[in-house]
DSSP file (Angstrom, degrees, kcal/mol; ACC not computed):
  #  RESIDUE AA STRUCTURE BP1 BP2  ACC     N-H-->O    O-->H-N    N-H-->O    O-->H-N    TCO  KAPPA ALPHA  PHI   PSI    X-CA   Y-CA   Z-CA
    1    1 A M              0   0    0      0, 0.0    85,-1.7     0, 0.0     2,-0.3   0.000 360.0 360.0 360.0 138.9   12.8   -0.2   -9.5
    2    2 A S        -     0   0    0     83,-0.2     2,-0.2   130,-0.1    82,-0.1  -0.987 360.0-120.8-149.1 156.2   11.0   -3.0   -7.7
    3    3 A T        -     0   0    0     -2,-0.3    80,-0.3    80,-0.2   129,-0.1  -0.633  16.0-135.8 -94.7 159.0   11.3   -5.0   -4.5
    4    4 A T        +     0   0    0     -2,-0.2     2,-0.1    78,-0.1    -1,-0.1   0.486  63.3 123.4 -92.8  -3.0   11.6   -8.8   -4.6
    5    5 A L        -     0   0    0      1,-0.0    78,-0.6    35,-0.0     2,-0.4  -0.382  39.1-173.6 -59.4 128.7    9.2   -9.4   -1.8
    6    6 A E  E     -A   82   0A   0     76,-0.1     2,-0.4    -2,-0.1    76,-0.2  -0.995   7.7-156.0-125.3 126.5    6.3  -11.6   -2.8
    7    7 A T  E     -A   81   0A   0     74,-2.7    74,-2.6    -2,-0.4     2,-0.5  -0.830   2.7-152.1-102.8 139.7    3.5  -12.2   -0.4
    8    8 A V  E     -A   80   0A   0     -2,-0.4     2,-0.5    72,-0.2    72,-0.2  -0.958   9.7-171.3-112.1 124.1    1.3  -15.3   -0.6
    9    9 A T  E     -A   79   0A   0     70,-2.6    70,-2.9    -2,-0.5     2,-0.4  -0.966   5.1-163.8-116.1 118.6   -2.3  -15.0    0.6
   10   10 A A  E     +A   78   0A   0     -2,-0.5     2,-0.3    68,-0.2    68,-0.2  -0.851  23.2 145.4-103.3 137.4   -4.3  -18.3    0.9
   11   11 A F  E     -A   77   0A   0     66,-2.1    66,-3.2    -2,-0.4     2,-0.4  -0.966  41.7-115.1-160.0 171.9   -8.1  -18.2    1.2
   12   12 A R  E     -A   76   0A   0     -2,-0.3    64,-0.2    64,-0.2     2,-0.2  -0.942  37.1-106.7-118.5 137.7  -11.3  -20.0    0.2
   13   13 A V        -     0   0    0     62,-2.2    61,-1.5    -2,-0.4     2,-0.2  -0.421  35.7-140.3 -64.6 129.2  -14.0  -18.5   -2.1
   14   14 A R    >   -     0   0    0     -2,-0.2     3,-1.6    59,-0.1     4,-0.2  -0.586  16.6-118.7 -89.4 154.8  -17.0  -17.5   -0.1
   15   15 A Y  G >  S+     0   0    0      1,-0.3     3,-1.9    -2,-0.2    -1,-0.1   0.872 112.5  60.8 -60.1 -38.9  -20.5  -18.1   -1.4
   16   16 A A  G 3  S+     0   0    0      1,-0.3    -1,-0.3     8,-0.0    -3,-0.0   0.635  96.5  62.2 -65.1 -13.8  -21.3  -14.3   -1.4
   17   17 A E  G <  S+     0   0    0     -3,-1.6     8,-2.5     5,-0.1    -1,-0.3   0.453  96.5  76.7 -88.6  -2.0  -18.5  -13.8   -3.9
   18   18 A T  B <  S-F   24   0B   0     -3,-1.9     6,-0.3     6,-0.3     2,-0.1  -0.615  71.7-128.6-111.0 165.0  -20.2  -16.0   -6.5
   19   19 A D    >   -     0   0    0      4,-2.4     3,-2.2    -2,-0.2    -1,-0.1  -0.273  51.7 -75.0 -95.5-172.1  -23.1  -15.6   -9.0
   20   20 A A  T 3  S+     0   0    0      1,-0.3    -2,-0.0     2,-0.1    -1,-0.0   0.711 132.5  55.6 -60.5 -21.0  -26.1  -17.9   -9.5
   21   21 A M  T 3  S-     0   0    0      2,-0.2    -1,-0.3    51,-0.0     3,-0.1   0.410 118.2-109.6 -92.1   0.1  -23.8  -20.3  -11.3
   22   22 A G  S <  S+     0   0    0     -3,-2.2    51,-2.1     1,-0.3     2,-0.4   0.637  77.2 133.0  81.9  12.1  -21.4  -20.6   -8.4
   23   23 A V  B     -G   72   0C   0     49,-0.2    -4,-2.4     1,-0.1    -1,-0.3  -0.813  66.7-102.9-100.5 138.4  -18.7  -18.7  -10.4
   24   24 A V  B     -F   18   0B   0     47,-2.7    -6,-0.3    -2,-0.4    47,-0.2  -0.363  39.7-115.1 -61.3 129.6  -16.8  -15.9   -8.8
   25   25 A H    >   -     0   0    0     -8,-2.5     3,-2.1     1,-0.1     4,-0.5  -0.417  19.4-122.8 -67.1 141.7  -18.2  -12.5   -9.9
   26   26 A H  T >  S+     0   0    0      1,-0.3     3,-0.8     2,-0.2    -1,-0.1   0.779 108.7  63.2 -59.6 -29.0  -15.6  -10.5  -11.9
   27   27 A A  T 3> S+     0   0    0      1,-0.2     4,-0.5     2,-0.1    -1,-0.3   0.591  90.3  69.2 -71.6 -11.8  -15.9   -7.5   -9.5
   28   28 A T  H X> S+     0   0    0     -3,-2.1     4,-2.0   -11,-0.2     3,-0.6   0.811  82.6  71.9 -76.7 -29.8  -14.5   -9.7   -6.6
   29   29 A Y  H <> S+     0   0    0     -3,-0.8     4,-2.3    -4,-0.5    -1,-0.2   0.874  94.3  51.2 -58.8 -43.4  -11.0   -9.9   -8.1
   30   30 A P  H 3> S+     0   0    0      0, 0.0     4,-1.9     0, 0.0    -1,-0.3   0.850 108.7  53.0 -63.2 -31.6  -10.0   -6.3   -7.3
   31   31 A I  H <X S+     0   0    0     -3,-0.6     4,-1.8    -4,-0.5    -2,-0.2   0.910 109.1  49.3 -69.3 -40.8  -11.2   -6.8   -3.7
   32   32 A W  H  X S+     0   0    0     -4,-2.0     4,-2.4     1,-0.2    -1,-0.2   0.905 108.1  54.3 -62.5 -40.4   -8.9   -9.9   -3.5
   33   33 A F  H  X S+     0   0    0     -4,-2.3     4,-2.6     1,-0.2    -1,-0.2   0.892 106.1  51.8 -62.0 -38.2   -6.1   -7.8   -4.9
   34   34 A E  H  X S+     0   0    0     -4,-1.9     4,-2.7     2,-0.2    -1,-0.2   0.909 107.8  52.5 -63.0 -40.0   -6.6   -5.3   -2.1
   35   35 A M  H  X S+     0   0    0     -4,-1.8     4,-2.1     1,-0.2    -2,-0.2   0.925 111.8  46.0 -59.5 -46.9   -6.4   -8.1    0.4
   36   36 A G  H  X S+     0   0    0     -4,-2.4     4,-2.4     2,-0.2    -2,-0.2   0.876 111.8  51.3 -63.7 -39.1   -3.1   -9.2   -1.2
   37   37 A R  H  X S+     0   0    0     -4,-2.6     4,-2.4     2,-0.2    -2,-0.2   0.910 109.5  49.0 -66.5 -42.9   -1.8   -5.6   -1.2
   38   38 A S  H  X S+     0   0    0     -4,-2.7     4,-2.1     1,-0.2    10,-0.2   0.900 112.4  48.8 -66.6 -38.7   -2.6   -5.1    2.4
   39   39 A D  H  X S+     0   0    0     -4,-2.1     4,-2.7    -5,-0.2    -2,-0.2   0.903 110.8  51.9 -63.1 -40.2   -0.9   -8.4    3.3
   40   40 A W  H  X S+     0   0    0     -4,-2.4     4,-1.9     1,-0.2    -2,-0.2   0.905 109.4  48.1 -63.6 -41.3    2.2   -7.3    1.2
   41   41 A M  H  X>S+     0   0    0     -4,-2.4     5,-2.1     2,-0.2     4,-1.0   0.907 112.5  49.2 -68.9 -39.9    2.4   -4.0    3.0
   42   42 A R  H ><5S+     0   0    0     -4,-2.1     3,-1.0     1,-0.2    -2,-0.2   0.940 111.5  49.0 -58.4 -48.4    2.2   -5.7    6.4
   43   43 A E  H 3<5S+     0   0    0     -4,-2.7    -1,-0.2     1,-0.3    -2,-0.2   0.845 105.9  57.3 -64.8 -32.3    4.8   -8.2    5.5
   44   44 A L  H 3<5S-     0   0    0     -4,-1.9    -1,-0.3    -5,-0.2    -2,-0.2   0.776 117.8-115.7 -65.7 -25.3    7.0   -5.4    4.3
   45   45 A G  T <<5S+     0   0    0     -3,-1.0    -3,-0.2    -4,-1.0    -2,-0.1   0.579  94.1  91.8  97.0  13.7    6.8   -3.9    7.8
   46   46 A F      < -     0   0    0     -5,-2.1     5,-0.1    -6,-0.2    -4,-0.1  -0.624  64.1-161.9-137.3  74.9    4.9   -0.7    6.7
   47   47 A P    >>  -     0   0    0      0, 0.0     4,-1.4     0, 0.0     3,-1.3  -0.143  30.3-113.7 -59.4 154.6    1.2   -1.4    6.9
   48   48 A Y  H 3> S+     0   0    0      1,-0.3     4,-2.4   -10,-0.2     5,-0.2   0.828 116.0  64.9 -61.8 -31.8   -1.1    0.8    5.0
   49   49 A T  H 3> S+     0   0    0      1,-0.2     4,-2.2     2,-0.2    -1,-0.3   0.858 100.8  51.9 -57.0 -35.0   -2.5    2.1    8.3
   50   50 A E  H <> S+     0   0    0     -3,-1.3     4,-1.3     2,-0.2    -1,-0.2   0.879 105.4  54.6 -71.0 -37.3    1.0    3.6    8.9
   51   51 A V  H ><>S+     0   0    0     -4,-1.4     5,-1.7     1,-0.2     3,-0.7   0.965 112.7  43.6 -56.6 -52.4    0.9    5.3    5.5
   52   52 A E  H ><5S+     0   0    0     -4,-2.4     3,-2.1     1,-0.2    -2,-0.2   0.883 107.3  58.4 -62.2 -38.2   -2.4    6.9    6.4
   53   53 A A  H 3<5S+     0   0    0     -4,-2.2    -1,-0.2     1,-0.3    -2,-0.2   0.786 103.1  54.6 -62.7 -26.2   -1.2    7.8    9.9
   54   54 A R  T <<5S-     0   0    0     -4,-1.3    -1,-0.3    -3,-0.7    -2,-0.2   0.412 127.8 -99.7 -88.3   2.7    1.6    9.8    8.3
   55   55 A G  T < 5S+     0   0    0     -3,-2.1    61,-0.5     1,-0.3     2,-0.3   0.703  84.2 113.1  94.0  18.6   -0.9   11.8    6.2
   56   56 A Y  E   < -B  115   0A   0     -5,-1.7     2,-0.3    59,-0.2    -1,-0.3  -0.851  44.3-159.3-124.1 158.2   -0.7   10.0    2.9
   57   57 A Y  E     -B  114   0A   0     57,-2.1    57,-2.5    -2,-0.3     2,-0.7  -0.980  16.4-144.5-131.7 148.5   -2.9    7.8    0.7
   58   58 A L  E     -B  113   0A   0     -2,-0.3    55,-0.2    55,-0.2     2,-0.1  -0.769  34.3-162.3-104.7  80.0   -1.9    5.4   -2.1
   59   59 A M  E     -B  112   0A   0     53,-1.8    53,-2.4    -2,-0.7     2,-0.3  -0.361  21.4-110.8 -72.1 141.8   -4.9    6.1   -4.3
   60   60 A L  E     +B  111   0A   0     51,-0.2    51,-0.3     1,-0.2    -1,-0.1  -0.545  41.3 166.0 -69.9 126.6   -5.9    3.7   -7.0
   61   61 A S  E     +     0   0A   0     49,-3.3     2,-0.3     1,-0.4    50,-0.2   0.447  64.2  12.3-118.6  -8.0   -5.3    5.2  -10.4
   62   62 A G  E     -B  110   0A   0     48,-1.4    48,-2.5     2,-0.0    -1,-0.4  -0.957  56.1-167.3-167.1 150.6   -5.6    2.2  -12.6
   63   63 A L  E     +B  109   0A   0     -2,-0.3     2,-0.4    46,-0.2    46,-0.2  -0.991   4.9 179.8-146.3 133.6   -6.7   -1.4  -12.5
   64   64 A N  E     +B  108   0A   0     44,-2.5    44,-2.0    -2,-0.3     2,-0.4  -0.997   1.8 179.3-136.0 130.3   -6.2   -4.3  -14.9
   65   65 A V  E     -B  107   0A   0     -2,-0.4     2,-0.6    42,-0.2    42,-0.2  -0.999  10.7-164.1-130.3 132.1   -7.5   -7.9  -14.6
   66   66 A R  E     -B  106   0A   0     40,-3.0    40,-1.8    -2,-0.4     2,-0.4  -0.945  13.8-153.2-114.8 109.9   -6.9  -10.6  -17.0
   67   67 A Y  E     +B  105   0A   0     -2,-0.6    38,-0.2    38,-0.2     3,-0.1  -0.682  25.0 162.8 -86.7 129.4   -9.3  -13.5  -16.4
   68   68 A R        +     0   0    0     36,-3.4     2,-0.3     1,-0.4    37,-0.2   0.757  65.4   5.9-113.1 -40.8   -8.0  -16.9  -17.6
   69   69 A M  S    S-     0   0    0     35,-1.9    -1,-0.4    33,-0.1     2,-0.2  -0.985  81.4 -98.3-143.0 150.5  -10.1  -19.5  -15.8
   70   70 A A        -     0   0    0     -2,-0.3     2,-0.3    -3,-0.1    35,-0.1  -0.443  24.7-146.6 -71.2 138.0  -13.1  -19.3  -13.6
   71   71 A A        -     0   0    0    -47,-0.2   -47,-2.7    -2,-0.2     2,-0.3  -0.788  23.5-158.7 -94.8 148.9  -12.9  -19.5   -9.8
   72   72 A R  B >   -G   23   0C   0     -2,-0.3     3,-2.3   -49,-0.2   -59,-0.3  -0.864  28.8 -69.2-131.5 163.0  -15.8  -21.2   -8.1
   73   73 A Y  T 3  S+     0   0    0    -51,-2.1   -59,-0.1    -2,-0.3    -1,-0.1  -0.175 117.6  10.8 -48.3 132.5  -17.5  -21.4   -4.7
   74   74 A D  T 3  S+     0   0    0    -61,-1.5    -1,-0.3     1,-0.3   -60,-0.1   0.393  88.0 147.2  78.5   0.6  -15.3  -23.1   -2.1
   75   75 A D    <   -     0   0    0     -3,-2.3   -62,-2.2   -63,-0.1     2,-0.6  -0.361  49.8-128.0 -62.1 142.7  -12.2  -23.2   -4.2
   76   76 A E  E     -A   12   0A   0    -64,-0.2     2,-0.3   -66,-0.0    24,-0.3  -0.876  37.7-174.3 -89.8 121.6   -8.9  -22.9   -2.3
   77   77 A L  E     -A   11   0A   0    -66,-3.2   -66,-2.1    -2,-0.6     2,-0.4  -0.798  22.0-152.2-122.6 159.3   -7.0  -20.1   -3.9
   78   78 A T  E     -AC  10  98A   0     20,-2.7    20,-3.2    -2,-0.3     2,-0.5  -0.998   9.8-161.0-128.0 126.8   -3.5  -18.6   -3.6
   79   79 A L  E     -AC   9  97A   0    -70,-2.9   -70,-2.6    -2,-0.4     2,-0.5  -0.947   3.8-159.2-110.6 123.5   -2.9  -15.0   -4.4
   80   80 A K  E     -AC   8  96A   0     16,-3.0    16,-1.8    -2,-0.5     2,-0.4  -0.904  12.5-172.9-103.4 128.3    0.7  -13.9   -5.1
   81   81 A T  E     +AC   7  95A   0    -74,-2.6   -74,-2.7    -2,-0.5     2,-0.3  -0.958  11.6 157.4-125.9 135.6    1.4  -10.2   -4.7
   82   82 A R  E     -AC   6  94A   0     12,-2.2    12,-3.2    -2,-0.4     2,-0.5  -0.975  42.2-108.1-147.2 160.7    4.5   -8.2   -5.5
   83   83 A M  E     - C   0  93A   0    -78,-0.6    10,-0.3    -2,-0.3   -80,-0.2  -0.821  28.5-179.0 -88.8 126.1    5.5   -4.7   -6.3
   84   84 A S  E     +     0   0A   0      8,-3.0     2,-0.3    -2,-0.5     9,-0.2   0.679  66.5  13.2 -99.4 -19.2    6.5   -4.3  -10.0
   85   85 A E  E     - C   0  92A   0      7,-1.5     7,-2.5     2,-0.0     2,-0.4  -0.956  56.0-175.1-159.3 137.5    7.4   -0.6  -10.0
   86   86 A V  E     + C   0  91A   0    -85,-1.7     2,-0.3    -2,-0.3     5,-0.2  -0.995  10.7 165.0-135.3 128.9    8.0    2.1   -7.6
   87   87 A K        -     0   0    0      3,-3.0    36,-0.1    -2,-0.4    -2,-0.0  -0.778  55.3 -87.3-128.5 178.8    8.7    5.8   -8.3
   88   88 A S  S    S+     0   0    0     -2,-0.3    35,-3.3     1,-0.2    40,-0.1   0.756 125.0  15.8 -62.5 -23.9    8.6    8.8   -6.0
   89   89 A R  S    S+     0   0    0     33,-0.2    24,-3.1     1,-0.1     2,-0.3   0.448 123.5  51.6-125.7  -6.3    4.9    9.4   -6.5
   90   90 A T  E     - D   0 112A   0     22,-0.2    -3,-3.0    33,-0.0     2,-0.3  -0.926  50.6-172.9-137.0 158.3    3.6    6.1   -8.0
   91   91 A A  E     -CD  86 111A   0     20,-2.0    20,-2.8    -2,-0.3     2,-0.4  -0.989   9.2-155.1-146.8 149.2    3.6    2.4   -7.4
   92   92 A V  E     -CD  85 110A   0     -7,-2.5    -8,-3.0    -2,-0.3    -7,-1.5  -0.993   8.8-161.0-128.9 124.8    2.4   -0.6   -9.4
   93   93 A F  E     -CD  83 109A   0     16,-2.5    16,-1.8    -2,-0.4     2,-0.4  -0.810   6.5-152.3-101.3 146.5    1.5   -3.9   -7.7
   94   94 A A  E     -CD  82 108A   0    -12,-3.2   -12,-2.2    -2,-0.3     2,-0.3  -0.925  11.5-166.0-119.2 145.1    1.3   -7.2   -9.7
   95   95 A Y  E     -CD  81 107A   0     12,-2.5    12,-1.8    -2,-0.4     2,-0.4  -0.963  14.7-171.6-134.3 146.0   -0.9  -10.2   -8.9
   96   96 A E  E     -CD  80 106A   0    -16,-1.8   -16,-3.0    -2,-0.3     2,-0.5  -0.994  12.3-157.7-131.4 130.5   -1.3  -13.8   -9.8
   97   97 A L  E     -CD  79 105A   0      8,-2.9     7,-3.0    -2,-0.4     8,-1.3  -0.946  16.8-174.9-112.4 125.0   -4.2  -15.9   -8.6
   98   98 A W  E     -CD  78 103A   0    -20,-3.2   -20,-2.7    -2,-0.5     2,-0.5  -0.897  27.1-163.9-123.7 144.1   -3.8  -19.6   -8.5
   99   99 A R  E >  S- D   0 102A   0      3,-2.6     3,-2.2    -2,-0.3     2,-0.4  -0.906  77.0 -59.2-118.7  98.5   -5.9  -22.7   -7.8
  100  100 A G  T 3  S-     0   0    0     -2,-0.5   -22,-0.0   -24,-0.3   -23,-0.0  -0.515 122.5 -14.6  61.4-119.9   -3.3  -25.4   -7.3
  101  101 A E  T 3  S+     0   0    0     -2,-0.4     2,-0.5    -3,-0.1    -1,-0.3   0.444 118.3  98.8 -93.6  -0.7   -1.3  -25.5  -10.5
  102  102 A D  E <   - D   0  99A   0     -3,-2.2    -3,-2.6     2,-0.0     2,-0.7  -0.787  66.5-143.3 -95.9 123.5   -3.9  -23.5  -12.5
  103  103 A L  E     + D   0  98A   0     -2,-0.5    -5,-0.2    -5,-0.2     3,-0.1  -0.742  22.4 177.6 -80.8 117.3   -3.4  -19.8  -13.1
  104  104 A L  E     -     0   0A   0     -7,-3.0   -36,-3.4    -2,-0.7   -35,-1.9   0.818  57.5  -9.8 -90.8 -35.9   -6.8  -18.2  -12.8
  105  105 A A  E     -BD  67  97A   0     -8,-1.3    -8,-2.9   -38,-0.2     2,-0.3  -0.992  49.9-157.9-162.3 152.7   -6.1  -14.5  -13.2
  106  106 A T  E     +BD  66  96A   0    -40,-1.8   -40,-3.0    -2,-0.3     2,-0.3  -0.910  24.9 157.0-127.4 159.6   -3.4  -11.9  -13.4
  107  107 A G  E     -BD  65  95A   0    -12,-1.8   -12,-2.5    -2,-0.3     2,-0.3  -0.994  26.8-141.7-169.8 173.4   -3.6   -8.2  -12.7
  108  108 A E  E     -BD  64  94A   0    -44,-2.0   -44,-2.5    -2,-0.3     2,-0.4  -0.988   6.1-157.0-143.3 147.5   -2.1   -4.9  -11.8
  109  109 A T  E     -BD  63  93A   0    -16,-1.8   -16,-2.5    -2,-0.3     2,-0.4  -0.999  11.4-152.0-125.2 135.6   -3.1   -2.0   -9.7
  110  110 A H  E     -BD  62  92A   0    -48,-2.5   -49,-3.3    -2,-0.4   -48,-1.4  -0.845  16.0-170.8-104.0 136.6   -1.6    1.5  -10.2
  111  111 A H  E     -BD  60  91A   0    -20,-2.8   -20,-2.0    -2,-0.4     2,-0.4  -0.971  14.3-156.2-133.4 145.7   -1.4    3.9   -7.3
  112  112 A I  E     -BD  59  90A   0    -53,-2.4   -53,-1.8    -2,-0.4     2,-0.3  -0.975  23.6-125.7-119.6 135.8   -0.5    7.5   -6.9
  113  113 A C  E     +B   58   0A   0    -24,-3.1     8,-2.5    -2,-0.4     2,-0.3  -0.620  36.8 173.5 -77.8 130.3    0.6    8.9   -3.6
  114  114 A T  E     -BE  57 120A   0    -57,-2.5   -57,-2.1    -2,-0.3     2,-0.1  -0.916  28.4-121.0-131.7 163.1   -1.4   11.9   -2.4
  115  115 A D  E >   -B   56   0A   0      4,-2.3     3,-1.9    -2,-0.3   -59,-0.2  -0.231  51.0 -81.7 -87.5-170.5   -1.6   14.0    0.8
  116  116 A R  T 3  S+     0   0    0    -61,-0.5   -60,-0.1     1,-0.3   -61,-0.0   0.633 131.8  57.7 -73.4 -10.0   -4.8   14.3    2.8
  117  117 A T  T 3  S-     0   0    0      2,-0.1    -1,-0.3     3,-0.0     0, 0.0   0.312 118.9-112.3 -96.2   6.6   -6.1   17.0    0.4
  118  118 A Y  S <  S+     0   0    0     -3,-1.9    -2,-0.1     1,-0.3   -62,-0.0   0.688  70.9 140.4  71.2  21.1   -5.8   14.4   -2.4
  119  119 A R        -     0   0    0      1,-0.1    -4,-2.3     0, 0.0    -1,-0.3  -0.757  64.4 -95.2 -91.9 142.7   -3.0   16.3   -4.1
  120  120 A P  B     +E  114   0A   0      0, 0.0     2,-0.3     0, 0.0    -6,-0.3  -0.280  54.7 175.8 -57.0 138.7   -0.2   14.3   -5.6
  121  121 A A        -     0   0    0     -8,-2.5    -8,-0.2   -32,-0.2     2,-0.2  -0.954  35.3 -97.8-143.1 156.6    2.7   14.0   -3.2
  122  122 A R        -     0   0    0     -2,-0.3   -33,-0.2     1,-0.1     3,-0.1  -0.547  50.6-103.1 -72.5 144.4    6.1   12.4   -2.9
  123  123 A M        -     0   0    0    -35,-3.3    -1,-0.1    -2,-0.2     5,-0.1  -0.375  46.5 -91.1 -65.8 146.3    6.0    9.2   -0.9
  124  124 A P    >>  -     0   0    0      0, 0.0     4,-2.3     0, 0.0     3,-0.5  -0.292  35.4-119.8 -55.9 144.1    7.4    9.6    2.7
  125  125 A Q  H 3> S+     0   0    0      1,-0.3     4,-2.8     2,-0.2     5,-0.2   0.852 112.7  57.5 -57.7 -37.0   11.1    8.8    2.7
  126  126 A E  H 3> S+     0   0    0      2,-0.2     4,-2.2     1,-0.2    -1,-0.3   0.893 107.7  46.6 -63.0 -38.7   10.6    6.0    5.2
  127  127 A L  H <> S+     0   0    0     -3,-0.5     4,-2.6     2,-0.2    -2,-0.2   0.917 111.9  50.6 -70.2 -42.8    8.2    4.3    2.8
  128  128 A M  H  X S+     0   0    0     -4,-2.3     4,-1.5     1,-0.2    -2,-0.2   0.921 110.7  49.8 -58.5 -43.1   10.6    4.8   -0.2
  129  129 A D  H  < S+     0   0    0     -4,-2.8     3,-0.2     1,-0.2    -2,-0.2   0.922 111.2  48.8 -62.2 -43.7   13.4    3.3    1.9
  130  130 A A  H  < S+     0   0    0     -4,-2.2    -1,-0.2     1,-0.2    -2,-0.2   0.895 110.3  50.8 -63.7 -40.0   11.2    0.3    2.8
  131  131 A L  H  <        0   0    0     -4,-2.6    -1,-0.2     1,-0.3    -2,-0.2   0.779 360.0 360.0 -71.8 -25.0   10.2   -0.3   -0.8
  132  132 A K     <        0   0    0     -4,-1.5    -1,-0.3    -3,-0.2    -2,-0.2   0.457 360.0 360.0 -75.1 360.0   13.9   -0.2   -1.9
């Protein structure tokens, strides 16, 4: 099961995100994915702060990034974020990073729902309803 909501996050590459050659460091992409995921949750109407307020975490359990082309300092980028899979305890987000017509990277993050003691838990029903 997945939702059709796709969030688009536009931003510009900051100098601090690049290496000495002006190319975005590979470790920056997961941070951008988090930015897109947070925007997606807000657009859904269930911000991540609300998930935590209810006593749950969506902990990262897996990360995949496929780098296709380099992003560079001052590039204007668009990150497309969607949910590709939802189950009672897990969720998978999918990402596409674009510079104009060029696809720079794709990726996925896998998450498991836990309670405040970090034990796996079922997602709150309100969150499951929102994701459906």
